[in-house]
PLY file of the C-alpha trace (Angstrom):
ply
format ascii 1.0
element vertex 231
property float x
property float y
property float z
element edge 230
property int vertex1
property int vertex2
end_header
15.83 -15.27 -80.30
17.00 -15.19 -76.69
17.09 -18.44 -74.72
15.47 -18.20 -71.27
16.05 -21.83 -70.20
18.58 -24.38 -71.39
19.43 -27.75 -69.94
22.07 -30.18 -71.14
22.34 -33.87 -70.21
20.26 -33.26 -67.09
19.99 -36.25 -64.77
18.15 -36.84 -61.52
18.00 -40.07 -59.51
16.25 -40.96 -56.27
18.30 -43.77 -54.79
17.93 -46.46 -57.55
15.10 -44.75 -59.38
16.10 -42.66 -62.40
13.71 -39.74 -62.96
15.71 -37.77 -65.54
18.17 -39.55 -67.83
20.11 -37.03 -69.88
17.36 -34.50 -70.68
18.18 -31.75 -73.21
15.75 -28.87 -73.64
15.76 -25.23 -74.69
13.00 -22.68 -74.20
13.07 -19.32 -76.04
11.84 -16.10 -74.54
8.28 -15.20 -75.55
7.22 -18.80 -76.24
4.70 -21.15 -74.67
6.09 -24.68 -74.53
4.16 -27.85 -73.79
6.08 -30.59 -72.02
4.11 -33.74 -72.74
4.47 -37.29 -71.52
2.78 -40.05 -69.53
2.85 -40.36 -65.73
6.30 -41.19 -64.43
8.11 -39.76 -67.47
9.98 -37.10 -65.41
7.87 -34.00 -66.05
7.24 -32.95 -62.46
10.84 -33.71 -61.44
12.05 -31.41 -64.23
9.62 -28.66 -63.23
10.75 -28.86 -59.58
14.39 -28.54 -60.66
13.46 -25.52 -62.80
11.69 -23.97 -59.81
14.71 -24.56 -57.61
12.95 -27.08 -55.34
15.10 -30.04 -56.34
18.75 -30.22 -57.37
19.88 -32.29 -60.35
22.21 -35.24 -59.85
24.33 -34.17 -62.83
24.18 -32.18 -66.01
23.42 -28.48 -66.36
20.33 -26.28 -66.27
20.56 -22.53 -66.79
17.81 -19.94 -66.44
18.82 -16.64 -67.97
22.37 -17.98 -67.79
22.16 -18.81 -64.06
21.95 -22.13 -62.25
18.76 -22.53 -60.23
19.05 -20.75 -56.91
18.01 -17.58 -55.11
18.40 -15.45 -58.23
16.35 -17.69 -60.48
13.63 -18.28 -57.87
12.88 -14.58 -58.22
12.41 -15.09 -61.99
10.34 -18.30 -62.00
6.67 -18.48 -60.97
5.74 -22.10 -60.24
2.32 -23.68 -60.13
2.65 -27.16 -58.54
0.19 -29.97 -59.09
-1.02 -29.99 -55.45
-2.69 -27.54 -53.04
-0.51 -25.63 -50.61
-2.62 -22.79 -49.22
-3.92 -22.99 -45.64
-7.58 -24.06 -45.55
-8.48 -21.34 -43.03
-7.49 -18.59 -45.46
-9.86 -16.38 -47.35
-8.88 -15.55 -50.93
-7.81 -12.08 -49.70
-5.46 -13.80 -47.20
-3.95 -15.86 -49.99
-3.31 -12.67 -52.00
-1.65 -11.04 -48.94
0.40 -14.20 -48.43
1.79 -13.93 -51.99
2.39 -10.18 -51.59
4.55 -10.94 -48.54
6.34 -13.87 -50.22
7.19 -12.26 -53.57
8.52 -8.78 -54.30
7.33 -9.05 -57.88
3.70 -9.73 -56.96
1.35 -7.30 -58.70
-1.69 -6.61 -56.48
-3.60 -4.75 -59.19
-3.11 -7.59 -61.63
-4.34 -10.00 -58.98
-7.52 -7.96 -58.51
-8.15 -7.93 -62.26
-7.63 -11.69 -62.51
-9.89 -12.40 -59.53
-12.67 -10.46 -61.26
-11.97 -12.20 -64.56
-12.08 -15.60 -62.79
-15.31 -14.68 -60.92
-13.62 -15.22 -57.54
-14.87 -13.46 -54.38
-12.05 -12.28 -52.09
-14.14 -13.13 -49.04
-14.50 -16.82 -50.02
-12.60 -19.29 -47.85
-10.09 -21.66 -49.46
-11.70 -24.68 -47.82
-15.06 -23.85 -49.43
-13.74 -23.61 -53.00
-14.64 -26.20 -55.60
-11.86 -27.88 -57.55
-12.36 -25.49 -60.46
-12.43 -22.41 -58.25
-9.30 -23.57 -56.44
-7.50 -24.08 -59.79
-8.51 -20.56 -60.84
-7.20 -19.10 -57.58
-3.81 -20.78 -57.79
-3.40 -19.68 -61.37
-4.39 -16.13 -60.46
-1.69 -16.03 -57.76
1.01 -17.50 -60.04
0.21 -15.26 -63.02
0.10 -12.12 -60.81
3.85 -12.29 -60.37
5.99 -10.30 -62.86
8.09 -13.34 -63.67
10.15 -14.22 -66.69
9.28 -17.90 -66.70
5.92 -19.37 -65.63
6.02 -23.11 -64.87
2.53 -24.68 -64.78
2.17 -28.29 -63.70
-1.23 -29.64 -64.85
-3.13 -26.31 -64.60
-6.31 -27.94 -65.94
-6.34 -31.06 -63.74
-9.85 -32.22 -62.94
-11.81 -29.06 -63.87
-14.95 -28.81 -65.97
-14.85 -27.59 -69.59
-16.19 -24.12 -68.76
-13.54 -23.57 -66.10
-10.97 -25.02 -68.45
-11.72 -22.34 -71.08
-11.55 -19.62 -68.44
-8.11 -20.82 -67.34
-6.85 -21.03 -70.96
-8.14 -17.54 -71.62
-6.39 -16.25 -68.48
-3.06 -17.76 -69.61
-3.33 -16.18 -73.07
-4.59 -12.84 -71.68
-1.62 -12.54 -69.32
1.06 -13.85 -71.61
3.68 -11.33 -72.77
6.51 -11.61 -75.28
9.06 -10.79 -72.58
8.27 -13.97 -70.64
7.87 -17.65 -71.40
5.50 -20.35 -70.16
6.22 -24.06 -69.62
3.11 -26.22 -69.25
2.62 -29.92 -68.55
-0.79 -31.45 -69.21
-2.55 -34.69 -70.07
-5.39 -32.74 -71.67
-3.43 -32.19 -74.86
-6.41 -31.66 -77.20
-7.82 -28.96 -74.90
-4.66 -26.94 -74.52
-2.58 -27.53 -77.64
-3.81 -24.31 -79.25
-1.62 -22.45 -76.75
1.63 -24.16 -77.69
4.33 -22.45 -79.78
6.68 -25.37 -79.15
6.31 -28.88 -77.75
8.64 -31.47 -76.28
7.68 -35.09 -75.69
9.36 -36.73 -72.69
9.72 -40.46 -71.98
11.75 -42.13 -69.22
13.48 -38.87 -68.40
14.59 -37.96 -71.93
13.19 -35.74 -74.69
12.33 -38.06 -77.57
10.72 -35.51 -79.90
10.57 -31.71 -79.88
9.97 -28.77 -82.18
7.71 -25.98 -83.30
4.10 -27.06 -82.82
2.89 -25.82 -86.21
5.80 -27.35 -88.04
5.22 -30.73 -86.35
1.52 -30.59 -87.30
2.41 -29.81 -90.91
5.19 -32.41 -91.14
3.20 -35.26 -89.62
-0.24 -34.12 -90.85
-1.60 -34.69 -87.33
-2.68 -32.59 -84.38
-0.35 -32.44 -81.39
-2.80 -34.67 -79.53
-2.65 -37.23 -82.37
1.16 -37.06 -82.36
1.11 -37.61 -78.57
-1.06 -40.71 -78.99
1.24 -41.98 -81.80
4.41 -41.42 -79.80
3.13 -43.04 -76.60
0.85 -45.80 -77.95
0 1
1 2
2 3
3 4
4 5
5 6
6 7
7 8
8 9
9 10
10 11
11 12
12 13
13 14
14 15
15 16
16 17
17 18
18 19
19 20
20 21
21 22
22 23
23 24
24 25
25 26
26 27
27 28
28 29
29 30
30 31
31 32
32 33
33 34
34 35
35 36
36 37
37 38
38 39
39 40
40 41
41 42
42 43
43 44
44 45
45 46
46 47
47 48
48 49
49 50
50 51
51 52
52 53
53 54
54 55
55 56
56 57
57 58
58 59
59 60
60 61
61 62
62 63
63 64
64 65
65 66
66 67
67 68
68 69
69 70
70 71
71 72
72 73
73 74
74 75
75 76
76 77
77 78
78 79
79 80
80 81
81 82
82 83
83 84
84 85
85 86
86 87
87 88
88 89
89 90
90 91
91 92
92 93
93 94
94 95
95 96
96 97
97 98
98 99
99 100
100 101
101 102
102 103
103 104
104 105
105 106
106 107
107 108
108 109
109 110
110 111
111 112
112 113
113 114
114 115
115 116
116 117
117 118
118 119
119 120
120 121
121 122
122 123
123 124
124 125
125 126
126 127
127 128
128 129
129 130
130 131
131 132
132 133
133 134
134 135
135 136
136 137
137 138
138 139
139 140
140 141
141 142
142 143
143 144
144 145
145 146
146 147
147 148
148 149
149 150
150 151
151 152
152 153
153 154
154 155
155 156
156 157
157 158
158 159
159 160
160 161
161 162
162 163
163 164
164 165
165 166
166 167
167 168
168 169
169 170
170 171
171 172
172 173
173 174
174 175
175 176
176 177
177 178
178 179
179 180
180 181
181 182
182 183
183 184
184 185
185 186
186 187
187 188
188 189
189 190
190 191
191 192
192 193
193 194
194 195
195 196
196 197
197 198
198 199
199 200
200 201
201 202
202 203
203 204
204 205
205 206
206 207
207 208
208 209
209 210
210 211
211 212
212 213
213 214
214 215
215 216
216 217
217 218
218 219
219 220
220 221
221 222
222 223
223 224
224 225
225 226
226 227
227 228
228 229
229 230
């Protein structure tokens, strides 16, 4: 099976703080991978390197055989863990903003997702609830025809009903030609999506593998394995 992302001995330091400390990870095309770990373990730093926002201090990361840069930015659709749309925008403005920013943005797909998410194009960004805002950002990210979708805490702080809607949207728009990398603290809610999982601690992968095989081997859910690993 083709590898879409591979990193070897990846390191990243901020002055004296070590964020990544020799991280090794491989993501196959057509797979959904969960990157799981506590706060401060290096998850967001790794996602930002994957998205081309940060540069590693050393080691290697390849996306479709290329180092992060202009070429890979066109292949990676990144959902950060913070808001970045202008508050004055209407949802329709946000869609137009993404159309202008990304050549691979699919307007028809965005319209379908907005309907699925029960989002009104005339609504203003500043008036959206936390759950509606999460649904909008995910709609924009998933409407790109990318090869790797990188989702940083896509379920953060939303109610269970919205959570299910977001999970359904991820599954509905997932194709075997692309891969998805997700970080989350809500492991029990989202683990049904995972094909593979990697547990990260202090900037290193300490356990990884096929989700179903890990469940079978350890006779625990992924959430229970998470609690065991990080207790």
